[in-house]
Backbone atoms as SQL, in Angstrom:
CREATE TABLE atoms (id INTEGER PRIMARY KEY, chain TEXT, resi INTEGER, resn TEXT, atom TEXT, x REAL, y REAL, z REAL);
INSERT INTO atoms VALUES
  (1, 'A', 1, 'MET', 'N', -18.740, -42.516, 37.902),
  (2, 'A', 1, 'MET', 'CA', -19.731, -43.080, 36.878),
  (3, 'A', 1, 'MET', 'C', -18.922, -43.625, 35.727),
  (4, 'A', 2, 'GLU', 'N', -19.280, -44.898, 35.336),
  (5, 'A', 2, 'GLU', 'CA', -18.650, -45.590, 34.282),
  (6, 'A', 2, 'GLU', 'C', -19.080, -44.971, 32.941),
  (7, 'A', 3, 'LYS', 'N', -18.106, -44.940, 31.971),
  (8, 'A', 3, 'LYS', 'CA', -18.371, -44.460, 30.667),
  (9, 'A', 3, 'LYS', 'C', -19.232, -45.410, 29.890),
  (10, 'A', 4, 'LYS', 'N', -20.097, -44.855, 29.049),
  (11, 'A', 4, 'LYS', 'CA', -20.899, -45.634, 28.147),
  (12, 'A', 4, 'LYS', 'C', -19.920, -46.229, 27.102),
  (13, 'A', 5, 'ARG', 'N', -20.221, -47.455, 26.674),
  (14, 'A', 5, 'ARG', 'CA', -19.348, -48.141, 25.697),
  (15, 'A', 5, 'ARG', 'C', -20.172, -48.445, 24.428),
  (16, 'A', 6, 'VAL', 'N', -19.648, -47.958, 23.276),
  (17, 'A', 6, 'VAL', 'CA', -20.359, -48.084, 22.052),
  (18, 'A', 6, 'VAL', 'C', -19.499, -48.537, 20.952),
  (19, 'A', 7, 'ILE', 'N', -20.004, -49.398, 20.093),
  (20, 'A', 7, 'ILE', 'CA', -19.269, -49.766, 18.804),
  (21, 'A', 7, 'ILE', 'C', -20.110, -49.096, 17.719),
  (22, 'A', 8, 'LYS', 'N', -19.350, -48.338, 16.865),
  (23, 'A', 8, 'LYS', 'CA', -20.083, -47.542, 15.815),
  (24, 'A', 8, 'LYS', 'C', -19.201, -47.594, 14.589),
  (25, 'A', 9, 'SER', 'N', -19.826, -47.703, 13.418),
  (26, 'A', 9, 'SER', 'CA', -19.130, -47.679, 12.099),
  (27, 'A', 9, 'SER', 'C', -18.632, -46.295, 11.765),
  (28, 'A', 10, 'LEU', 'N', -17.471, -46.211, 11.183),
  (29, 'A', 10, 'LEU', 'CA', -16.869, -44.967, 10.852),
  (30, 'A', 10, 'LEU', 'C', -17.875, -44.101, 9.992),
  (31, 'A', 11, 'GLU', 'N', -18.525, -44.706, 9.070),
  (32, 'A', 11, 'GLU', 'CA', -19.421, -43.893, 8.216),
  (33, 'A', 11, 'GLU', 'C', -20.618, -43.429, 9.012),
  (34, 'A', 12, 'ASN', 'N', -20.959, -43.910, 10.169),
  (35, 'A', 12, 'ASN', 'CA', -22.116, -43.416, 10.936),
  (36, 'A', 12, 'ASN', 'C', -21.689, -42.398, 12.052),
  (37, 'A', 13, 'LEU', 'N', -20.417, -42.105, 12.131),
  (38, 'A', 13, 'LEU', 'CA', -19.967, -41.068, 13.095),
  (39, 'A', 13, 'LEU', 'C', -20.438, -39.634, 12.662),
  (40, 'A', 14, 'ASP', 'N', -20.845, -38.888, 13.576),
  (41, 'A', 14, 'ASP', 'CA', -21.159, -37.491, 13.262),
  (42, 'A', 14, 'ASP', 'C', -19.880, -36.689, 13.048),
  (43, 'A', 15, 'SER', 'N', -20.036, -35.505, 12.525),
  (44, 'A', 15, 'SER', 'CA', -18.888, -34.680, 12.099),
  (45, 'A', 15, 'SER', 'C', -17.988, -34.377, 13.281),
  (46, 'A', 16, 'ASP', 'N', -18.460, -34.200, 14.456),
  (47, 'A', 16, 'ASP', 'CA', -17.682, -33.907, 15.577),
  (48, 'A', 16, 'ASP', 'C', -16.805, -35.099, 15.960),
  (49, 'A', 17, 'LEU', 'N', -17.349, -36.248, 15.982),
  (50, 'A', 17, 'LEU', 'CA', -16.519, -37.507, 16.281),
  (51, 'A', 17, 'LEU', 'C', -15.535, -37.799, 15.158),
  (52, 'A', 18, 'LYS', 'N', -15.917, -37.532, 13.958),
  (53, 'A', 18, 'LYS', 'CA', -14.902, -37.740, 12.845),
  (54, 'A', 18, 'LYS', 'C', -13.740, -36.760, 13.039),
  (55, 'A', 19, 'ALA', 'N', -14.037, -35.518, 13.424),
  (56, 'A', 19, 'ALA', 'CA', -12.963, -34.559, 13.655),
  (57, 'A', 19, 'ALA', 'C', -12.121, -34.950, 14.884),
  (58, 'A', 20, 'LEU', 'N', -12.667, -35.481, 15.945),
  (59, 'A', 20, 'LEU', 'CA', -11.926, -35.992, 17.001),
  (60, 'A', 20, 'LEU', 'C', -11.039, -37.104, 16.643),
  (61, 'A', 21, 'LEU', 'N', -11.572, -38.069, 15.809),
  (62, 'A', 21, 'LEU', 'CA', -10.828, -39.204, 15.347),
  (63, 'A', 21, 'LEU', 'C', -9.635, -38.745, 14.531),
  (64, 'A', 22, 'LYS', 'N', -9.829, -37.733, 13.662),
  (65, 'A', 22, 'LYS', 'CA', -8.706, -37.191, 12.867),
  (66, 'A', 22, 'LYS', 'C', -7.633, -36.587, 13.816),
  (67, 'A', 23, 'LYS', 'N', -8.113, -35.875, 14.849),
  (68, 'A', 23, 'LYS', 'CA', -7.169, -35.233, 15.779),
  (69, 'A', 23, 'LYS', 'C', -6.427, -36.327, 16.532),
  (70, 'A', 24, 'HIS', 'N', -7.162, -37.401, 17.049),
  (71, 'A', 24, 'HIS', 'CA', -6.526, -38.460, 17.838),
  (72, 'A', 24, 'HIS', 'C', -5.532, -39.291, 16.976),
  (73, 'A', 25, 'TYR', 'N', -5.784, -39.485, 15.646),
  (74, 'A', 25, 'TYR', 'CA', -4.922, -40.271, 14.804),
  (75, 'A', 25, 'TYR', 'C', -4.492, -39.426, 13.594),
  (76, 'A', 26, 'PRO', 'N', -3.648, -38.352, 13.858),
  (77, 'A', 26, 'PRO', 'CA', -3.279, -37.466, 12.701),
  (78, 'A', 26, 'PRO', 'C', -2.516, -38.172, 11.642),
  (79, 'A', 27, 'ASP', 'N', -1.828, -39.288, 11.980),
  (80, 'A', 27, 'ASP', 'CA', -0.977, -39.919, 10.919),
  (81, 'A', 27, 'ASP', 'C', -1.745, -41.257, 10.402),
  (82, 'A', 28, 'GLY', 'N', -3.050, -41.266, 10.630),
  (83, 'A', 28, 'GLY', 'CA', -3.827, -42.467, 10.278),
  (84, 'A', 28, 'GLY', 'C', -3.991, -43.465, 11.361),
  (85, 'A', 29, 'PHE', 'N', -4.873, -44.359, 11.249),
  (86, 'A', 29, 'PHE', 'CA', -5.157, -45.339, 12.292),
  (87, 'A', 29, 'PHE', 'C', -4.693, -46.805, 12.027),
  (88, 'A', 30, 'GLU', 'N', -4.036, -46.925, 10.849),
  (89, 'A', 30, 'GLU', 'CA', -3.653, -48.256, 10.492),
  (90, 'A', 30, 'GLU', 'C', -2.883, -48.999, 11.543),
  (91, 'A', 31, 'GLY', 'N', -1.984, -48.319, 12.175),
  (92, 'A', 31, 'GLY', 'CA', -1.099, -48.955, 13.148),
  (93, 'A', 31, 'GLY', 'C', -1.822, -49.165, 14.506),
  (94, 'A', 32, 'HIS', 'N', -3.133, -48.703, 14.621),
  (95, 'A', 32, 'HIS', 'CA', -3.846, -48.795, 15.861),
  (96, 'A', 32, 'HIS', 'C', -5.084, -49.720, 15.753),
  (97, 'A', 33, 'LEU', 'N', -5.206, -50.418, 14.635),
  (98, 'A', 33, 'LEU', 'CA', -6.336, -51.293, 14.426),
  (99, 'A', 33, 'LEU', 'C', -6.297, -52.471, 15.359),
  (100, 'A', 34, 'MET', 'N', -7.458, -52.759, 15.960),
  (101, 'A', 34, 'MET', 'CA', -7.588, -53.972, 16.723),
  (102, 'A', 34, 'MET', 'C', -8.558, -54.914, 16.040),
  (103, 'A', 35, 'ARG', 'N', -8.213, -56.185, 15.945),
  (104, 'A', 35, 'ARG', 'CA', -9.043, -57.144, 15.342),
  (105, 'A', 35, 'ARG', 'C', -9.898, -57.836, 16.422),
  (106, 'A', 36, 'LEU', 'N', -11.188, -57.792, 16.236),
  (107, 'A', 36, 'LEU', 'CA', -12.146, -58.494, 17.092),
  (108, 'A', 36, 'LEU', 'C', -13.035, -59.491, 16.359),
  (109, 'A', 37, 'GLN', 'N', -13.750, -60.273, 16.990),
  (110, 'A', 37, 'GLN', 'CA', -14.674, -61.192, 16.340),
  (111, 'A', 37, 'GLN', 'C', -16.011, -61.060, 16.856),
  (112, 'A', 38, 'ASN', 'N', -16.980, -61.153, 15.846),
  (113, 'A', 38, 'ASN', 'CA', -18.406, -61.041, 16.318),
  (114, 'A', 38, 'ASN', 'C', -18.914, -62.423, 16.753),
  (115, 'A', 39, 'ALA', 'N', -20.143, -62.533, 16.999),
  (116, 'A', 39, 'ALA', 'CA', -20.741, -63.769, 17.581),
  (117, 'A', 39, 'ALA', 'C', -20.600, -64.950, 16.543),
  (118, 'A', 40, 'LYS', 'N', -20.473, -64.626, 15.253),
  (119, 'A', 40, 'LYS', 'CA', -20.325, -65.625, 14.265),
  (120, 'A', 40, 'LYS', 'C', -18.896, -65.979, 13.948),
  (121, 'A', 41, 'ASN', 'N', -17.980, -65.515, 14.804),
  (122, 'A', 41, 'ASN', 'CA', -16.518, -65.628, 14.661),
  (123, 'A', 41, 'ASN', 'C', -15.946, -65.030, 13.392),
  (124, 'A', 42, 'GLU', 'N', -16.682, -63.979, 12.882),
  (125, 'A', 42, 'GLU', 'CA', -16.183, -63.230, 11.751),
  (126, 'A', 42, 'GLU', 'C', -15.381, -62.066, 12.269),
  (127, 'A', 43, 'PRO', 'N', -14.173, -61.845, 11.645),
  (128, 'A', 43, 'PRO', 'CA', -13.344, -60.706, 12.135),
  (129, 'A', 43, 'PRO', 'C', -13.934, -59.347, 11.771),
  (130, 'A', 44, 'PHE', 'N', -13.697, -58.408, 12.571),
  (131, 'A', 44, 'PHE', 'CA', -13.946, -56.999, 12.224),
  (132, 'A', 44, 'PHE', 'C', -12.885, -56.163, 12.912),
  (133, 'A', 45, 'PHE', 'N', -12.606, -55.018, 12.424),
  (134, 'A', 45, 'PHE', 'CA', -11.537, -54.196, 12.883),
  (135, 'A', 45, 'PHE', 'C', -12.033, -52.879, 13.479),
  (136, 'A', 46, 'VAL', 'N', -11.421, -52.412, 14.510),
  (137, 'A', 46, 'VAL', 'CA', -11.815, -51.214, 15.185),
  (138, 'A', 46, 'VAL', 'C', -10.645, -50.418, 15.650),
  (139, 'A', 47, 'VAL', 'N', -10.897, -49.142, 15.866),
  (140, 'A', 47, 'VAL', 'CA', -9.899, -48.295, 16.581),
  (141, 'A', 47, 'VAL', 'C', -10.634, -47.634, 17.835),
  (142, 'A', 48, 'PRO', 'N', -9.984, -47.521, 18.881),
  (143, 'A', 48, 'PRO', 'CA', -10.594, -46.884, 20.115),
  (144, 'A', 48, 'PRO', 'C', -10.686, -45.363, 19.920),
  (145, 'A', 49, 'LEU', 'N', -11.723, -44.805, 20.467),
  (146, 'A', 49, 'LEU', 'CA', -11.899, -43.346, 20.547),
  (147, 'A', 49, 'LEU', 'C', -12.640, -43.035, 21.847),
  (148, 'A', 50, 'GLU', 'N', -12.116, -42.164, 22.610),
  (149, 'A', 50, 'GLU', 'CA', -12.695, -41.819, 23.941),
  (150, 'A', 50, 'GLU', 'C', -13.096, -40.367, 24.005),
  (151, 'A', 51, 'THR', 'N', -14.275, -40.161, 24.468),
  (152, 'A', 51, 'THR', 'CA', -14.771, -38.784, 24.784),
  (153, 'A', 51, 'THR', 'C', -14.943, -38.724, 26.333),
  (154, 'A', 52, 'SER', 'N', -15.412, -37.620, 26.823),
  (155, 'A', 52, 'SER', 'CA', -15.527, -37.464, 28.271),
  (156, 'A', 52, 'SER', 'C', -16.487, -38.430, 28.874),
  (157, 'A', 53, 'ASP', 'N', -17.534, -38.807, 28.104),
  (158, 'A', 53, 'ASP', 'CA', -18.595, -39.693, 28.663),
  (159, 'A', 53, 'ASP', 'C', -18.718, -41.040, 27.995),
  (160, 'A', 54, 'THR', 'N', -18.059, -41.250, 26.865),
  (161, 'A', 54, 'THR', 'CA', -18.278, -42.452, 26.002),
  (162, 'A', 54, 'THR', 'C', -16.932, -43.081, 25.516),
  (163, 'A', 55, 'MET', 'N', -16.799, -44.336, 25.578),
  (164, 'A', 55, 'MET', 'CA', -15.687, -45.094, 25.019),
  (165, 'A', 55, 'MET', 'C', -16.213, -45.786, 23.747),
  (166, 'A', 56, 'TYR', 'N', -15.768, -45.286, 22.630),
  (167, 'A', 56, 'TYR', 'CA', -16.156, -45.842, 21.260),
  (168, 'A', 56, 'TYR', 'C', -15.114, -46.906, 20.706),
  (169, 'A', 57, 'LEU', 'N', -15.614, -47.863, 20.119),
  (170, 'A', 57, 'LEU', 'CA', -14.813, -48.670, 19.262),
  (171, 'A', 57, 'LEU', 'C', -15.366, -48.385, 17.874),
  (172, 'A', 58, 'VAL', 'N', -14.596, -47.754, 16.993),
  (173, 'A', 58, 'VAL', 'CA', -15.018, -47.314, 15.684),
  (174, 'A', 58, 'VAL', 'C', -14.627, -48.432, 14.673),
  (175, 'A', 59, 'LYS', 'N', -15.684, -48.979, 14.042),
  (176, 'A', 59, 'LYS', 'CA', -15.509, -50.102, 13.059),
  (177, 'A', 59, 'LYS', 'C', -14.851, -49.451, 11.782),
  (178, 'A', 60, 'ILE', 'N', -13.788, -50.102, 11.319),
  (179, 'A', 60, 'ILE', 'CA', -13.123, -49.681, 10.113),
  (180, 'A', 60, 'ILE', 'C', -13.315, -50.812, 9.064),
  (181, 'A', 61, 'ALA', 'N', -13.721, -50.384, 7.794),
  (182, 'A', 61, 'ALA', 'CA', -13.944, -51.375, 6.722),
  (183, 'A', 61, 'ALA', 'C', -12.582, -51.817, 6.235),
  (184, 'A', 62, 'VAL', 'N', -12.386, -53.121, 6.112),
  (185, 'A', 62, 'VAL', 'CA', -11.146, -53.660, 5.515),
  (186, 'A', 62, 'VAL', 'C', -11.571, -54.671, 4.495),
  (187, 'A', 63, 'THR', 'N', -10.580, -55.008, 3.595),
  (188, 'A', 63, 'THR', 'CA', -10.797, -56.023, 2.624),
  (189, 'A', 63, 'THR', 'C', -9.630, -57.038, 2.708),
  (190, 'A', 64, 'LYS', 'N', -9.858, -58.272, 2.486),
  (191, 'A', 64, 'LYS', 'CA', -8.760, -59.213, 2.523),
  (192, 'A', 64, 'LYS', 'C', -8.071, -59.318, 1.198),
  (193, 'A', 65, 'ASN', 'N', -6.767, -59.163, 1.152),
  (194, 'A', 65, 'ASN', 'CA', -6.007, -59.181, -0.089),
  (195, 'A', 65, 'ASN', 'C', -5.607, -60.582, -0.426),
  (196, 'A', 66, 'SER', 'N', -4.943, -60.718, -1.602),
  (197, 'A', 66, 'SER', 'CA', -4.578, -62.085, -2.141),
  (198, 'A', 66, 'SER', 'C', -3.549, -62.736, -1.220),
  (199, 'A', 67, 'ASP', 'N', -2.868, -62.074, -0.386),
  (200, 'A', 67, 'ASP', 'CA', -1.812, -62.604, 0.536),
  (201, 'A', 67, 'ASP', 'C', -2.508, -63.125, 1.845),
  (202, 'A', 68, 'GLY', 'N', -3.791, -62.924, 1.933),
  (203, 'A', 68, 'GLY', 'CA', -4.556, -63.372, 3.189),
  (204, 'A', 68, 'GLY', 'C', -4.492, -62.295, 4.239),
  (205, 'A', 69, 'GLU', 'N', -3.822, -61.143, 3.954),
  (206, 'A', 69, 'GLU', 'CA', -3.783, -60.024, 4.931),
  (207, 'A', 69, 'GLU', 'C', -4.925, -59.115, 4.680),
  (208, 'A', 70, 'TYR', 'N', -5.156, -58.189, 5.597),
  (209, 'A', 70, 'TYR', 'CA', -6.260, -57.242, 5.511),
  (210, 'A', 70, 'TYR', 'C', -5.699, -55.828, 5.173),
  (211, 'A', 71, 'ASP', 'N', -6.479, -55.134, 4.260),
  (212, 'A', 71, 'ASP', 'CA', -6.171, -53.864, 3.902),
  (213, 'A', 71, 'ASP', 'C', -7.268, -52.894, 4.190),
  (214, 'A', 72, 'ILE', 'N', -6.987, -51.673, 4.642),
  (215, 'A', 72, 'ILE', 'CA', -8.062, -50.702, 4.940),
  (216, 'A', 72, 'ILE', 'C', -8.718, -50.343, 3.633),
  (217, 'A', 73, 'ASP', 'N', -10.042, -50.363, 3.651),
  (218, 'A', 73, 'ASP', 'CA', -10.804, -50.010, 2.443),
  (219, 'A', 73, 'ASP', 'C', -10.996, -48.467, 2.467),
  (220, 'A', 74, 'GLU', 'N', -10.153, -47.812, 1.676),
  (221, 'A', 74, 'GLU', 'CA', -10.130, -46.360, 1.686),
  (222, 'A', 74, 'GLU', 'C', -11.449, -45.709, 1.326),
  (223, 'A', 75, 'GLU', 'N', -12.181, -46.315, 0.308),
  (224, 'A', 75, 'GLU', 'CA', -13.441, -45.664, -0.075),
  (225, 'A', 75, 'GLU', 'C', -14.531, -45.781, 0.985),
  (226, 'A', 76, 'GLU', 'N', -14.572, -46.922, 1.738),
  (227, 'A', 76, 'GLU', 'CA', -15.574, -47.023, 2.795),
  (228, 'A', 76, 'GLU', 'C', -15.190, -46.233, 4.000),
  (229, 'A', 77, 'ASN', 'N', -13.911, -45.899, 4.170),
  (230, 'A', 77, 'ASN', 'CA', -13.480, -45.173, 5.328),
  (231, 'A', 77, 'ASN', 'C', -13.173, -43.735, 5.093),
  (232, 'A', 78, 'ASP', 'N', -13.975, -43.127, 4.253),
  (233, 'A', 78, 'ASP', 'CA', -13.784, -41.700, 3.955),
  (234, 'A', 78, 'ASP', 'C', -13.912, -40.869, 5.218),
  (235, 'A', 79, 'MET', 'N', -12.861, -40.081, 5.475),
  (236, 'A', 79, 'MET', 'CA', -12.853, -39.276, 6.703),
  (237, 'A', 79, 'MET', 'C', -13.212, -37.850, 6.337),
  (238, 'A', 80, 'GLY', 'N', -13.950, -37.615, 5.260),
  (239, 'A', 80, 'GLY', 'CA', -14.327, -36.236, 4.839),
  (240, 'A', 80, 'GLY', 'C', -15.303, -35.670, 5.880),
  (241, 'A', 81, 'ASP', 'N', -15.571, -34.447, 5.820),
  (242, 'A', 81, 'ASP', 'CA', -16.391, -33.739, 6.764),
  (243, 'A', 81, 'ASP', 'C', -17.845, -33.989, 6.548),
  (244, 'A', 82, 'ASP', 'N', -18.260, -34.537, 5.408),
  (245, 'A', 82, 'ASP', 'CA', -19.667, -34.862, 5.161),
  (246, 'A', 82, 'ASP', 'C', -20.131, -35.909, 6.153),
  (247, 'A', 83, 'ASP', 'N', -21.385, -35.848, 6.634),
  (248, 'A', 83, 'ASP', 'CA', -21.850, -36.802, 7.562),
  (249, 'A', 83, 'ASP', 'C', -22.663, -37.899, 6.897),
  (250, 'A', 84, 'ASP', 'N', -22.015, -38.854, 6.398),
  (251, 'A', 84, 'ASP', 'CA', -22.672, -40.059, 5.886),
  (252, 'A', 84, 'ASP', 'C', -22.987, -40.922, 7.028),
  (253, 'A', 85, 'ASN', 'N', -24.294, -41.269, 6.362),
  (254, 'A', 85, 'ASN', 'CA', -24.538, -42.166, 7.456),
  (255, 'A', 85, 'ASN', 'C', -23.198, -43.070, 7.782),
  (256, 'A', 86, 'MET', 'N', -7.164, -54.878, 19.771),
  (257, 'A', 86, 'MET', 'CA', -6.410, -55.411, 20.914),
  (258, 'A', 86, 'MET', 'C', -5.902, -56.744, 20.400),
  (259, 'A', 87, 'SER', 'N', -5.406, -56.664, 19.613),
  (260, 'A', 87, 'SER', 'CA', -4.967, -58.004, 18.995),
  (261, 'A', 87, 'SER', 'C', -6.214, -58.803, 18.874),
  (262, 'A', 88, 'ASN', 'N', -6.064, -60.110, 18.794),
  (263, 'A', 88, 'ASN', 'CA', -7.188, -61.052, 18.458),
  (264, 'A', 88, 'ASN', 'C', -8.029, -61.292, 19.722),
  (265, 'A', 89, 'GLN', 'N', -9.071, -60.412, 19.899),
  (266, 'A', 89, 'GLN', 'CA', -9.907, -60.514, 21.052),
  (267, 'A', 89, 'GLN', 'C', -11.336, -60.809, 20.530),
  (268, 'A', 90, 'SER', 'N', -12.180, -61.325, 21.403),
  (269, 'A', 90, 'SER', 'CA', -13.543, -61.595, 21.129),
  (270, 'A', 90, 'SER', 'C', -14.381, -60.367, 21.299),
  (271, 'A', 91, 'TYR', 'N', -15.504, -60.290, 20.641),
  (272, 'A', 91, 'TYR', 'CA', -16.412, -59.220, 20.756),
  (273, 'A', 91, 'TYR', 'C', -16.887, -59.046, 22.153),
  (274, 'A', 92, 'ASP', 'N', -16.822, -57.839, 22.637),
  (275, 'A', 92, 'ASP', 'CA', -17.102, -57.522, 24.046),
  (276, 'A', 92, 'ASP', 'C', -18.630, -57.200, 24.156),
  (277, 'A', 93, 'GLU', 'N', -19.310, -58.002, 24.894),
  (278, 'A', 93, 'GLU', 'CA', -20.758, -57.790, 24.968),
  (279, 'A', 93, 'GLU', 'C', -21.185, -56.583, 25.709),
  (280, 'A', 94, 'ASP', 'N', -20.246, -55.925, 26.405),
  (281, 'A', 94, 'ASP', 'CA', -20.522, -54.705, 27.178),
  (282, 'A', 94, 'ASP', 'C', -20.657, -53.457, 26.229),
  (283, 'A', 95, 'PHE', 'N', -20.283, -53.579, 24.980),
  (284, 'A', 95, 'PHE', 'CA', -20.354, -52.485, 24.072),
  (285, 'A', 95, 'PHE', 'C', -21.696, -52.564, 23.310),
  (286, 'A', 96, 'ASP', 'N', -22.306, -51.401, 23.116),
  (287, 'A', 96, 'ASP', 'CA', -23.539, -51.293, 22.402),
  (288, 'A', 96, 'ASP', 'C', -23.165, -51.209, 20.887),
  (289, 'A', 97, 'ASP', 'N', -23.653, -52.161, 20.102),
  (290, 'A', 97, 'ASP', 'CA', -23.315, -52.274, 18.691),
  (291, 'A', 97, 'ASP', 'C', -24.301, -51.349, 17.915),
  (292, 'A', 98, 'ASP', 'N', -23.697, -50.563, 17.050),
  (293, 'A', 98, 'ASP', 'CA', -24.515, -49.637, 16.146),
  (294, 'A', 98, 'ASP', 'C', -24.597, -50.181, 14.793);
């Protein structure tokens, strides 16, 4: 059986998935970011997260700095326990966008 594929924003992950993300990336996920493009050719950044039945791409908020590079937006990507709501690839239509 093929795993379900889901794109979900970090702030919308439940506490169990946030804990799994922390465990999977104990030193942070900055070095694991993949830049994708949506249907409007706008970039967004994700990190992969896999469970026994689902393959997630977790959207990470970034801001463009004055050098034209992207920085992780620390405030938007709070990895606290409270439950708030691949290189340059194109958006994969097989993933369910949340």
